[in-house]
N, C-alpha and C positions, 0 to 999 in steps of 0.2 A: 906355739904348738906346731909340731912337724906335720907336713902334708900327709905322711903315711898314717899318723894317728888320727888326723882330721878325716881322712877318707874312711878309715875303719869305723869311726864313730858314725859317719853318715850312712854307711852300709848297714850297720847295726840298727840304726833308727828305721831305715827302709824295711828291713826284715821284720822288725817289731810291728811296724804299721801294716804289714801284710799278714802277719800271723795272729796278732792279738784279736782282731775282729772275728777270725775263724774260731778262736777258742772261747771268747766271751759272749758272742752273739749267737743265740740259738733261735731256731725258727725256720720257716719255709722261705727259701730264696726264690720265690716265684717271680715271674716277669711282670712288668707293668701292664702288659696286655691282659693277663689273667686277672690282675687286681681290678682293672677297669671293667672287664666283663662282669665280674662278680658284683661290683658296685652298681652297674647299670641294671643287672637282674634284680638287685635289691630295691632300687628306686622305682623302676618301671618294669614289673614282671611281664607285661604284655608286649614289650618291645621285641621286634623281630629285626635282626640285622639285614640291611639291604644289599650286602655284598659278602661273599665268602671266597676264600682262596681257591684258585684253580687247582692247586695240588698242595699237599702238606709235605714239608721236608721232615725227615726224621730229626729228632732232637740232637743227635750226634752231629749231623750235617750242619745244623744251625750253629752249634757250638764251634765247630770247625771254621765256619765262615766268619763268625765273630772273632775268633782268635786270629785268623788270617788278617782281618781288617786291623786289629790292634797291632799285630806284628808289622804290617806295612806302615802304619802310622808312626810306630816307634822307630822304624828304620828311617823314615823320612825326617823325623825330628833329629835323630842322631846324625844323619848326613848333613843337615842344615847347620847343626851346632859345630860339626867338624869343619865345614867350609868356612864359617864365620871365624872360628878359632884359628884356622890356618891362615886366613887373610890377615887377621890381627897380628899374629906372630910374624908373618912375612913383612907387613908394613912396619912393625917395630924394629926389625932387623935392618931395614933399608935406611 
């Protein structure tokens, strides 16, 4: 199998893995904090949180920070893979 065909198949699989859950999974994509808060209120209705946030960020800002964190992590992983791949090809040529 040619490298180009192999790459195309891998990209198609990645796209399917990203798109299929969005199509077939329905429901609320709430965060883990909201789910935990709901469960605590169900189990112990008289519970009072002992700490609250100093300020609330808008949901868009939280999403932006999360996306920024993911982008920085992906950049770091891509850089590391590139460095190791470059070292391996350089050592193979020598």
